[in-house]
C-alpha positions as CSV (number, residue, x, y, z in Angstrom):
1,M,35.4,-6.1,6.4
2,T,36.2,-7.5,10.0
3,P,36.9,-10.9,10.9
4,D,33.5,-11.1,12.5
5,E,31.7,-9.9,9.4
6,A,33.6,-12.5,7.4
7,S,32.3,-15.3,9.4
8,G,29.2,-13.9,9.8
9,L,28.6,-12.2,13.3
10,I,25.7,-13.9,15.2
11,V,24.4,-12.4,18.5
12,Q,21.9,-15.3,19.5
13,P,19.1,-14.2,21.8
14,E,19.4,-15.7,25.3
15,S,18.7,-19.5,25.4
16,V,15.0,-20.5,25.6
17,D,14.0,-23.9,27.1
18,E,10.9,-23.9,24.7
19,V,11.0,-25.6,21.1
20,P,11.2,-22.9,18.6
21,V,8.4,-22.6,16.3
22,V,10.8,-22.4,13.6
23,E,14.5,-23.5,13.6
24,V,16.8,-22.6,10.5
25,S,20.2,-24.6,11.1
26,H,23.1,-23.9,8.9
27,V,21.0,-23.6,5.9
28,S,22.7,-23.1,2.6
29,K,20.9,-22.4,-1.0
30,R,22.4,-22.1,-4.5
31,F,20.9,-21.0,-7.7
32,G,23.6,-21.7,-10.5
33,N,26.7,-20.0,-9.2
34,H,25.3,-17.6,-6.7
35,Q,25.4,-18.6,-3.4
36,A,22.0,-17.4,-2.2
37,L,22.1,-18.6,1.4
38,D,25.4,-19.4,3.1
39,D,25.5,-21.2,6.7
40,V,22.0,-19.4,7.7
41,S,21.0,-20.2,11.4
42,V,18.1,-18.5,13.0
43,S,15.2,-19.6,15.3
44,V,11.7,-17.9,16.3
45,Y,10.0,-18.7,19.1
46,E,6.3,-18.6,20.2
47,G,4.9,-15.4,19.7
48,E,8.3,-13.6,18.4
49,V,8.3,-11.0,15.7
50,V,11.4,-11.3,13.9
51,A,12.3,-8.7,11.0
52,V,14.7,-9.8,8.4
53,L,16.6,-6.7,6.8
54,G,19.6,-6.2,4.6
55,P,20.5,-4.9,0.8
56,S,19.0,-6.3,-2.4
57,G,20.3,-9.4,-3.1
58,S,21.2,-10.4,0.6
59,G,18.9,-13.5,0.6
60,K,16.4,-12.4,2.8
61,S,13.3,-13.2,0.4
62,T,15.2,-16.7,-0.3
63,L,14.9,-17.4,3.6
64,V,11.7,-17.3,4.0
65,R,10.6,-18.9,0.6
66,C,13.0,-21.7,1.7
67,I,10.9,-22.2,5.2
68,D,7.7,-22.5,3.3
69,Q,9.4,-24.8,0.8
70,L,8.9,-22.7,-2.1
71,E,12.6,-23.4,-2.7
72,S,14.5,-26.6,-2.0
73,I,17.5,-26.0,0.5
74,D,20.8,-27.6,-0.5
75,G,22.4,-28.2,3.0
76,G,21.7,-27.9,6.5
77,S,18.2,-28.6,8.2
78,M,14.8,-26.6,9.1
79,R,12.2,-27.4,11.7
80,L,8.7,-26.6,12.6
81,D,7.7,-27.0,16.2
82,G,10.6,-29.7,16.1
83,E,9.6,-31.4,13.2
84,L,12.1,-31.7,10.1
85,L,10.6,-29.7,6.8
86,G,10.9,-31.1,3.8
87,F,12.3,-34.1,4.8
88,E,12.0,-37.5,6.9
89,E,14.3,-40.1,8.1
90,R,13.9,-43.8,6.8
91,G,16.5,-46.3,7.8
92,G,18.7,-44.1,9.3
93,H,18.8,-41.9,6.1
94,L,17.0,-38.6,4.9
95,R,14.6,-38.7,2.1
96,P,12.7,-35.9,0.7
97,L,9.1,-35.9,1.8
98,S,6.5,-36.6,-0.7
99,D,3.9,-33.6,-1.9
100,A,1.4,-34.8,0.2
101,G,3.9,-34.5,3.3
102,R,5.3,-31.3,2.2
103,K,1.7,-29.8,1.3
104,R,0.7,-31.0,4.8
105,Q,3.7,-29.2,6.6
106,Q,2.9,-25.8,4.5
107,R,-0.5,-25.9,5.6
108,R,0.8,-24.9,8.9
109,M,2.4,-22.0,7.8
110,S,1.0,-18.6,5.6
111,M,3.0,-16.6,3.3
112,V,1.9,-12.6,2.6
113,F,4.0,-11.9,-0.9
114,Q,5.0,-8.9,-2.3
115,Q,2.3,-9.2,-5.1
116,F,-1.1,-9.6,-3.7
117,N,-1.9,-12.9,-5.3
118,L,-5.6,-12.6,-5.2
119,F,-7.8,-14.4,-7.9
120,P,-9.3,-11.7,-9.5
121,H,-12.4,-13.5,-10.6
122,W,-13.3,-14.3,-7.3
123,T,-14.8,-11.8,-4.8
124,V,-12.6,-10.6,-1.5
125,L,-14.8,-13.1,0.7
126,R,-14.4,-16.3,-1.6
127,N,-10.6,-15.4,-1.6
128,V,-10.2,-15.7,2.2
129,T,-12.7,-18.6,2.6
130,E,-11.8,-21.1,-0.3
131,A,-8.6,-22.5,1.6
132,L,-10.2,-22.8,4.6
133,V,-13.1,-24.9,2.9
134,R,-10.8,-26.8,0.6
135,V,-7.7,-27.4,2.1
136,H,-8.7,-26.8,6.0
137,G,-11.9,-28.7,6.2
138,R,-14.0,-25.7,7.3
139,T,-17.6,-25.8,6.7
140,A,-19.0,-22.9,4.2
141,T,-20.7,-21.2,7.1
142,D,-17.8,-21.2,9.3
143,A,-15.3,-20.1,6.8
144,R,-17.7,-17.2,6.1
145,D,-18.0,-16.4,9.7
146,R,-14.5,-16.5,10.3
147,A,-13.6,-14.3,7.2
148,T,-16.3,-11.9,7.9
149,V,-14.8,-11.5,11.8
150,L,-11.5,-10.7,10.0
151,L,-12.3,-8.5,7.3
152,E,-14.1,-6.2,9.9
153,R,-10.9,-6.3,12.0
154,V,-9.0,-4.7,9.0
155,G,-11.9,-2.6,8.0
156,L,-13.0,-4.3,4.8
157,A,-16.3,-6.0,6.0
158,E,-18.3,-4.1,3.6
159,K,-15.8,-5.3,0.5
160,A,-16.7,-8.5,1.0
161,D,-18.2,-8.8,-2.3
162,A,-16.2,-6.4,-4.0
163,Y,-13.6,-8.2,-6.8
164,P,-9.9,-7.5,-6.3
165,R,-10.0,-4.9,-9.4
166,H,-12.1,-2.7,-7.2
167,L,-9.8,-2.4,-4.5
168,S,-6.9,-0.4,-3.7
169,G,-3.3,-2.1,-3.5
170,G,-3.5,-1.3,-0.1
171,Q,-6.8,-2.8,0.4
172,Q,-5.8,-5.9,-1.7
173,Q,-2.8,-6.8,0.4
174,R,-5.0,-6.5,3.8
175,V,-7.1,-9.0,2.1
176,A,-4.2,-11.1,1.5
177,I,-3.3,-10.8,4.9
178,V,-6.5,-11.9,6.0
179,R,-6.3,-14.9,4.0
180,S,-3.1,-15.9,5.5
181,V,-4.2,-15.5,8.9
182,A,-7.7,-16.9,8.3
183,V,-6.2,-20.5,8.2
184,D,-4.6,-20.0,11.8
185,P,-0.9,-20.7,10.8
186,R,1.6,-21.2,13.2
187,I,3.6,-19.1,11.7
188,L,3.3,-16.0,9.1
189,L,5.7,-15.3,6.6
190,F,5.9,-11.7,5.0
191,D,8.2,-11.4,2.2
192,E,8.5,-7.3,1.8
193,P,4.7,-7.0,1.8
194,T,4.8,-3.2,0.9
195,S,7.3,-3.3,-1.8
196,A,4.4,-3.2,-4.6
197,L,2.3,-0.5,-2.9
198,D,2.5,3.3,-3.7
199,P,3.9,5.2,-1.0
200,E,0.3,6.9,0.7
201,L,-0.9,3.0,0.9
202,V,2.1,1.6,2.8
203,D,0.9,2.6,6.2
204,E,-2.5,1.2,6.2
205,V,-0.8,-2.7,5.7
206,L,1.9,-1.8,8.3
207,L,-1.0,-0.9,10.9
208,T,-2.6,-4.1,9.8
209,M,0.6,-6.0,10.4
210,K,1.2,-4.2,14.0
211,D,-2.3,-5.2,15.0
212,L,-1.4,-8.7,14.2
213,A,1.6,-8.5,16.2
214,A,-0.1,-7.1,19.3
215,T,-2.4,-10.5,19.1
216,G,0.7,-12.8,19.8
217,R,1.1,-14.1,16.5
218,T,4.7,-15.5,15.4
219,M,6.0,-13.7,12.5
220,I,9.0,-13.6,10.3
221,V,8.9,-10.1,8.1
222,V,11.1,-9.4,5.4
223,T,11.1,-5.5,5.1
224,H,12.7,-2.5,4.3
225,E,10.6,-0.5,6.6
226,M,12.8,0.6,9.3
227,E,10.1,2.1,11.7
228,F,8.0,-0.9,11.6
229,A,10.9,-3.1,12.3
230,R,12.4,-0.8,15.3
231,D,8.6,-0.3,16.8
232,V,7.2,-3.7,16.1
233,A,9.8,-6.3,15.9
234,D,11.2,-8.2,19.0
235,R,14.3,-8.9,17.3
236,C,15.9,-8.0,14.2
237,V,18.2,-10.1,11.7
238,F,20.9,-8.4,9.1
239,M,21.8,-10.3,6.3
240,A,24.1,-9.6,3.7
241,D,25.6,-11.5,0.6
242,G,23.6,-14.5,2.0
243,K,25.0,-14.4,5.3
244,L,23.4,-13.5,8.4
245,I,25.4,-11.1,9.8
246,E,23.3,-9.9,13.1
247,D,20.8,-11.4,15.1
248,R,19.9,-9.1,18.1
249,P,16.8,-7.5,20.1
250,A,15.6,-4.6,18.1
251,E,16.8,-2.0,20.3
252,D,20.1,-3.2,20.3
253,F,19.9,-3.8,16.6
254,F,19.3,-0.1,15.9
255,D,21.1,1.8,18.6
256,D,24.3,-0.1,19.1
257,P,25.1,-2.4,15.7
258,R,28.0,-4.5,16.2
259,S,29.1,-5.0,12.5
260,T,30.3,-2.1,10.5
261,R,28.2,-3.7,7.8
262,L,25.1,-3.2,9.6
263,Q,26.6,0.4,10.6
264,A,26.7,1.6,7.3
265,F,23.3,0.3,6.3
266,L,21.6,1.7,8.8
267,D,23.7,5.3,8.3
268,R,22.4,4.7,4.6
269,S,18.7,4.5,5.6
270,G,19.0,7.4,7.6
271,R,16.9,5.8,10.8
272,K,19.8,4.5,13.0
273,N,18.8,6.3,16.1
274,S,15.8,8.2,15.6
275,G,13.7,5.6,13.7
276,S,12.4,8.8,11.6
277,A,12.2,9.3,8.0
């Protein structure tokens, strides 16, 4: 390991005057004796697609779960549009947010998980509209209209009245993506959304995500899909052993890795230069 890698080689993007949509600053997280995140800092700006790559156990999923406040952090801070996530300042001290405050913040983000997490006893349409009505206060008519438009965009309008068990894995994940997009979040978080799919179903989900990125959605995508990361991401982040090793524009990330750890990872993937399988 080189000295750069020992401390975490982070090549940040050029400074941007605007406030990041998400700012993670020196975040740490432990599970027992395991250091899942170790002094991780990364910022994501409006309209950016940031791909997070790395070997299993590197902290990728923990990072996005902490941003979505599904896991608490042990140190550092996170902000959404400049607002401190999970905490509030009172009398010069930081105190954990109430459940209501945390849920208010969570409503401004959406997570797409490895598993589809659709309600099996609800139709596709209700899976998409329920949060719009119950959590975000949309009328039933408005929610239905929005869901119908989004399902049409991903080629699933005819499945609106079907139940999840009647859909392929790829179709279920596309419904899960529609459900996340429907609430119009500030940022979309993806936790390896194709990892539970059969190989022949992966492309349809990646195409949906690529179309989303083209609309200017702000996205953090934890993925092992190298071609997607190279073709769609604005920046790529490489993590290993809970540390953020590199954070660079996608083209530079693949064509000119600066750490031996990233070089080895890309060489093992077989996609360092060509982007092909």
